C-alpha positions as CSV (number, residue, x, y, z in Angstrom):
1,X,-2.5,21.2,-21.5
2,X,-1.6,18.7,-18.8
3,X,-3.2,15.3,-19.0
4,X,-3.3,13.3,-15.8
5,X,-3.5,9.5,-16.2
6,X,-5.5,8.0,-13.3
7,X,-4.1,4.7,-12.1
8,X,-6.6,1.9,-11.9
9,X,-7.7,0.6,-8.5
10,X,-9.7,-2.6,-8.3
11,X,-13.3,-2.1,-7.1
12,X,-14.2,-3.6,-3.7
13,X,-16.1,-6.4,-5.4
14,X,-12.9,-7.6,-7.1
15,X,-10.6,-7.7,-4.1
16,X,-9.2,-11.2,-3.6
17,X,-7.6,-12.6,-0.5
18,X,-4.9,-14.4,-2.4
19,X,-3.8,-11.2,-4.1
20,X,-3.8,-9.2,-0.8
21,X,-1.8,-11.9,1.0
22,X,0.7,-12.2,-1.9
23,X,1.2,-8.5,-1.9
24,X,1.8,-8.4,1.9
25,X,4.2,-11.4,1.8
26,X,7.1,-9.1,0.7
27,X,8.9,-7.5,3.7
28,X,9.3,-4.1,1.9
29,X,5.6,-4.0,1.0
30,X,4.6,-5.0,4.5
31,X,6.8,-2.2,5.9
32,X,5.2,0.2,3.5
33,X,1.7,-0.8,4.7
34,X,2.7,-0.6,8.4
35,X,4.2,2.9,7.9
36,X,1.0,4.1,6.1
37,X,-1.2,2.6,8.9
38,X,0.9,4.4,11.5
39,X,1.5,7.8,9.7
40,X,-1.6,8.0,7.6
41,X,-1.9,9.4,4.1
42,X,1.6,10.3,2.8
43,X,3.5,11.4,-0.3
44,X,5.4,8.5,-1.8
45,X,8.8,10.0,-1.2
46,X,8.0,10.6,2.4
47,X,6.5,7.1,2.8
48,X,9.7,5.4,1.5
49,X,11.6,7.2,4.2
50,X,9.1,6.5,7.0
51,X,9.0,2.8,6.1
52,X,12.8,2.7,6.5
53,X,13.3,1.2,3.0
54,X,16.8,1.3,1.5
55,X,15.7,0.5,-2.0
56,X,15.7,2.3,-5.4
57,X,12.9,4.6,-6.4
58,X,12.0,2.1,-9.2
59,X,11.8,-0.8,-6.8
60,X,9.6,1.3,-4.4
61,X,7.4,2.2,-7.4
62,X,7.0,-1.5,-8.2
63,X,6.0,-2.2,-4.6
64,X,3.4,0.6,-4.9
65,X,2.0,-0.9,-8.1
66,X,1.7,-4.4,-6.5
67,X,-0.1,-3.0,-3.4
68,X,-2.4,-0.8,-5.6
69,X,-3.3,-3.7,-7.9
70,X,-4.1,-5.9,-4.9
71,X,-6.4,-3.2,-3.6
72,X,-4.4,-2.3,-0.5
73,X,-3.3,1.2,-1.6
74,X,-5.1,4.1,-3.0
75,X,-2.9,6.3,-5.1
76,X,-3.9,9.9,-6.0
77,X,-2.0,12.5,-8.0
78,X,-1.8,16.0,-6.5
79,X,0.3,18.2,-8.7
80,X,3.7,16.5,-9.1
81,X,3.1,14.3,-6.1
82,X,1.6,10.8,-5.7
83,X,-0.3,10.6,-2.4
84,X,-0.7,7.1,-0.9
85,X,-3.3,5.9,1.6
86,X,-4.6,2.6,2.8
87,X,-7.9,1.4,1.5
88,X,-8.6,0.3,5.1
89,X,-12.4,0.5,5.0
90,X,-12.5,-1.5,1.8
91,X,-10.1,-4.2,3.2
92,X,-12.0,-4.3,6.5
93,X,-15.3,-4.8,4.7
94,X,-14.0,-7.6,2.5
95,X,-11.6,-9.3,5.0
96,X,-12.7,-8.3,8.6
97,X,-9.8,-8.3,11.0
98,X,-7.1,-9.2,8.4
99,X,-5.4,-5.8,8.3
100,X,-5.4,-5.5,12.1
101,X,-3.9,-8.9,12.4
102,X,-1.2,-8.1,9.9
103,X,-0.4,-4.8,11.4
104,X,-0.3,-6.0,15.0
105,X,1.7,-9.2,14.5
106,X,5.4,-8.7,15.2
107,X,8.0,-9.9,12.8
108,X,9.3,-13.3,13.8
109,X,12.9,-13.1,14.9
110,X,15.2,-15.8,13.6
């Protein structure tokens, strides 16, 4: 018998701007969110490639956890895969325009 453990996602009423901004402050996590916004729902292994991240699987897993706990990602288990998607509707209802601003602002060149 296989038991699936469902990962906790904060309810919309518990989303906090400070947690969302802190999660998006990391360049790797921001790249992950941008790739998801562009490509749509994606298996985690594909998303790491699409985001262009040259990091270990454990580091990418940590980034997913931070984004999920901030309420940015929805993680679903389908067989052996973890499918990731943005909680865009939830974020837009709590913080109107924030995600569009983050996604459409180019990285500052130094």
